[in-house]
Each structure stands twice: as structure tokens, then as C-alpha cells.
N, C-alpha and C positions, 0 to 999 in steps of 0.2 A: 562420689565426689566431690556432687554439683551440691549437693545438701546442706554440706559442709562450708565447700564455700563463699554461699547464699549466709547462713547462721554468723557464721564470720564477720561478713559486710554489717552486715545487721545488728550486733553486738562491735563496731567500729563507732556505724553510727549512733550507738544510744549513747556509747561514752563520749565520744566528742561535743551531744545534743547536753550532755550533764553535765561539759567542761562550759560550753559556752548557750546558755541558755537563751531567749529570743528577749531583748530588751525592748517593752514600751516607752517609747520617751512621750510626753506629752506639752505639748507649747502653748498657750492661752495666747491672743492675739486681735488686742482691743486698739486701733490706731497705734501701730506701730513700724511703723515706717520707715522710720528713720534706722533703729536701731535693732528687727529681726534677723537682717541676712547676717549677723554679726553673730546673732546667737546657734540660727542655721548651722552656721560653715562655722563654727564652733562643734558640734553634734556629726559633723559630715570628717573633721580630721581626728575625730576617735581615733584611738588603737587600738577597742572595741570594735567589732562592726557589723556583729549580732544584731542589728535594731532596725527598728522602727519607726517612725518618725508621726506623729498625729501634730498637727496642726488644727485647731478650733481659732477660727477666724471670731470671733466674737464681733460680728453689727459692725466693724472697721468702720470709721468713711471716709479714711483718706487712701493711700496707694499700696497698705497691708496686701492687698491681694493682689494685687499689680507683683508684688514682691517676690509674696511667698512660689506664684505661682512660674517665674521660672525657674524653680526646682522640683514643679511639679512631677517628675520620671523618680524622684527619688525622696518622694515622703505622699502622707494622705491631710488633706487634704477636707477640712467640716465646715461648710459653710452656716453662720445659721444667727437668727435677730440678736442682738444686745439684751442677752439675758446678766452679766455679771460674770467674773472670774471662776466665783465656785460652781456654778452649770456647764460652766468649758471645758472645768478638768474633770468634770464628774463626766459629761459626755467622752470624752480620752479617753478616763480609765472606764468605760459602757463599750466602748469601738476595738477596744487594746485585743492585740492579741499575746502578747508577751507572760513570760512568768513573771519578769522583776517589771514593776511602774518605777519611772524617773521624772521628776516634775524641772522645768527652766521655762523662764522664765523671761517673753520674748524680749528683753533689756536687759539679760542679765548672759554671760557666757560661762563654757567650764572651762578647765585646765584638758590637755589632750591624754589625757587618761585615769580621766574622771569613774568612767563606767567600768573601764579594766580591772583597777584599783578595785575601783566597789564589791563588783561580781564576783571575784574574787575570795573577798571577803564573807560572802552570803553565802558561797559557793562552800566556802569549808567554817563557816561557821552557822549551822543548822539552826540552831536554838533563837538567834537576830531576823526578824519578823523585818524590820527598819535600821539601812544600815545613812550616818547622815556627816557632812564635814564641816572644818569650817570655812569663809567665805569672808573675800576683799574684797572693803569698798575701795569702791572708786570713787573721780569723777573723771567729767567725758573728755577733759583736757591731758588728762594722767597718761603716760607712757605707759607700758605693762610689761614683768618679765616676767616668765614663766617660769621654773625651774622644772626641771624631772625629777617623778616620783615615784616609786619602787612597789609602794605594795602601804596597805590602810597599818596606821600604827590605834592603836584605840584610845582612848583617852579617857570617856569613862562611859555607864549604863546611865540612862534618863531616864527619871520616872516621872510618871503624869504629873501630879505637882508641880515640880520643877520646871515642868516644861509650862504647867498654869503660870508660876509664878513671874518667871521670865522666861521666855524661847527664845533657847538656847542653837535655834533649826535656823537655819538660813533654806529657802524650800528649795533652790534651785538648788543643790548641794542635798535631797534626797532618795535614795534606792531605795526600794519596798516589795515585798513581795504581796503578789495580787493574790494571794486566796485570804490576805486579815483584811478586804473588805467587807466580805459577807459577818465578819464581827464586829468590826467597827462601825461598819458603815464609810459612806462619803464624804464629803463634803457640804457642807450645812448653807444650801443656796439663800438664805436667808442673813447671814452673818455678810455684810460687807467691808467688815478688817476681823483680824485673825482670825479667818476663817481655818487658815493652816495652823495656827495653834490648838486650838484646840481638838484639831481631825488628828496630830502626832501625841496630843496626847490622851486621847483613846484608843490611841497604836499602842500606847506604852502603856495601856491599861490591860492588853489584853494580851501587851507578849514582849518580848525584851528590844527598844529601840540603844542603836551603836553610836557615839557623836564620835569620829575619829579626829584626828591629831591636826592632820595638814590640810590646809586651802586648796581648796578643788575649784571653788567656784569665784566667783567674782559678781558685786553687787555692784551696779552703776546706781548714781546719783545727779539727777538731771533734774531740769524745772520741770518735766512732766508729770513727775513721779507722785502719784496719787496719795502716799501717806504722805506728803509735804503739805494740803490742803485742810483752808477751814472747816470745810463740810465734810470728809472725810474723821476727821477728829470729833463731829455734831456727829457721824454716824457710828464709829468706833462705838460709844456709849450707849446703844442699844443693841451692839453685839455679844458686848461686856451681862445683861437681861439677859440674850437668847443662853450665853453659854451658862449663865447660874441655872436658869431653866435644866437645860441639861443636864447635869453637877447635882442635881437637890438632895441625893441620895447619897452624897460625897460631902460629910460636913468640913473637911480638910480645905477640898476645891472649896468649896461655898464661900470659905473666909479666906482665899486665897484672890479667887474674882470679883466678893465685895471691895479685897484693898486697892485691887486695882482701879476697878471700878471707884474709889471715893476719889484716887492719885488725880488721875483722868477727868475727872466732874471738876477737880480746880483749877486744875491747869488749863480745860477747856474758859471755866470764867474768867481766868485771870489773861486769856486771850483775846476771848468778847472783847470783854470792859478796855483790852490797849488796842482793838477794831473800832473802836467805842460804835458798838453793837450792843446797847444799851438794855436790847431787849431780854437778849440771851444771857446776857451779864447778869442778868435782874435772877432770871430760869438756875440760870447754875447755882450763882453763891446760894441760890435756898434752899435748894439739894445738897450745896456743899454740909450749909448750915446740916442739914437733918441726918443728912451720916453722919456731919461729927458734931454731939448738941451740945460738945462745951468748949466749941469754939468761935465764940461769939462775934468775933471781928467779920463771919462769913455771915452772918445775920443781919449788922450793920452792912454792909455791901449792898447787903441784894436791897435793905430799903434805900441805900442810897440809889441806885443802877435804878430804881423805880419808878425813885425821883426825875435823875435822867432823864428817863424814857419819857415821862409823862411831858418833861419841861419841851423836850424836842418832838415828839408827838403836836405836840402844842406848837410852836414852832412854824413846822410843815403846812398845819391845817390854814393859819392865820396864814401863810405866806399864799398858801392856796386861791383864800379868800379874796387879799390881795392880789391874786394875775386874775383870777377869776372877774372882778371889778372890773379892771382897766381893760377883757378884752369887749364883757358889756356896751363901751364905751365906745 
């Protein structure tokens, strides 16, 4: 009788584990003191409770470490030198114990039912490798209204080419099976931007990626957003080059990546000119011309900004010479 009771208990435990698998939540954090508490609180408020929260403190120089230490009993904190968001997320994945992995950026937050809805979907759709949802973009000053959600409404299955063309996936909305990473690989460390786009495309290439209809995550826009900075846009061009190498055997993907590179080169060239960064304006209008050899206006702009750069450099040298002679007197 005791043996049969023990077997029954084991079966019940197995059934519970199948319906509520462990979810590992990875938050990469760099100088996140202003917003990370709200991100953590949105995890703690989840209606789905079988999770572990891993925060990778990526060499923060502000009070991030102090803020997250207040939650010490509820989270795993990994402190590392600053290696960038790709390495931080990879460290989180490699230290995860869960069957599913969720990502949350330190300045975003979740709907309270986000995990429950997505876990239920992956549990009942074993052919899906990854599920994601829409996101709501908001400013710091806005009030947030959270409406109740009950289940995931499948909007569409997204393929690798549509992700590469115009990524519809918000990183903080993703829930993915951990066992996909040996096939897809991890985030590429050398990519400063679009590293999530490239990984989602690789996952979509090996299996089914589902985009849900409802918005279950909030994307915060603020002055510290790195995606707004000029240097980020310059570095983004290098990321397209890395992507092109990774997808070199897929001609459709290469064509999409080159089109995106083309558009970003032109955008950076115009922004450089607006900023009076004549050196980079010259460089990127030249690149824009080589990417679009029929558009002679880019070549003309290249020569124009070459002249402006030379003129500016001559003025700087002249001013330095004058100042030097004044100091010598």
C-alpha cells in the first residue's frame, strides 16, 4: 500500500512539474538604478510563481548593485565586468536552470499575467520554440493602465526573413525553450546592436516562432536609451556586416540585410551632416554612393563634405597656431 501511495505522489509531482515548468528570467543591467526596481517588481507580481530571476550586473558604475541587493533573497545576482548586453544575456542563459527562458530589459516591465499566458501557450503547443507578444511604448511621464488578459491569441508565425527585414519582436516579450540554444546558438558578443534580431531569426530558422496579439510588455523610452545615441547608430552599421557574414549562405537573408544596411548608412550620413560631423558625413555619403551607384547626389555630397571637413580642419589648425604664438609671447 505504501509503495502505491509513493507512486501516486510521484505521478502528481510529475504532473505539476509538466504544467508549471521552471522559468528562468534574465535581466541584464548596466547603470540601471533609475528603473530596475520597477522591472523586478513586475516579475515579483507575476501570477505565475515557478520562476528564478537572474540579474547580470554588467559592470554598472551607478547604484544598480545597491538597488538590486535589496531583493537578494528573491534573485540570483551575477556581477561581471562590463562586456555588453549580449555577453550579459548569454551569462544569464548559461546559468539558468529553467526549461523556459524569458528576457526582461532593466528599464522595461511586464503585464502581471505575462508568464502565465505564455507558459500555458508553450505547454499546449509543443511545436512552438518561442513565443512573444506585442509591446506598449511609453514615456516616463505617462500613466500606465494594465488590463486583464486571460490567454494568448495567436497573431502570426514569424519566419526568419520577416524578422531580419523588420523585427516585430520586443526582447522583453520573449519566452523561449532553453533546449533551442544548442541549435540556434546564443547572442553574438561582437554585435553592439540588432543582436536580438539576429538571434530571433536564427531561432525562427530552426523552428516555429509565434507572435501573440495582445501586448504583455512595456517598452520605456527615456533620455538614457542607448538606441537614440549617435554612436549606437554608427555601431549598428558594423552589426549589419556581422549579420551578413552569419547569413552568407542564405541569399534572401543577405539581400534583406544589405537593404537594411543601405538605409542605415544613408540615415547616418544625413545625421552626421546635421551634427556638422563633416568627417563622418563624407565617409558615409561615400559608402551610400557605393551602395547606390546610380544616385550621384550621394557622391556630390561626399565631395561637398570632404571640402567642409578640410576647411574645418584648416581653421582648427590656424586657431591652434595663433593660440600657440600668443602663449609664446
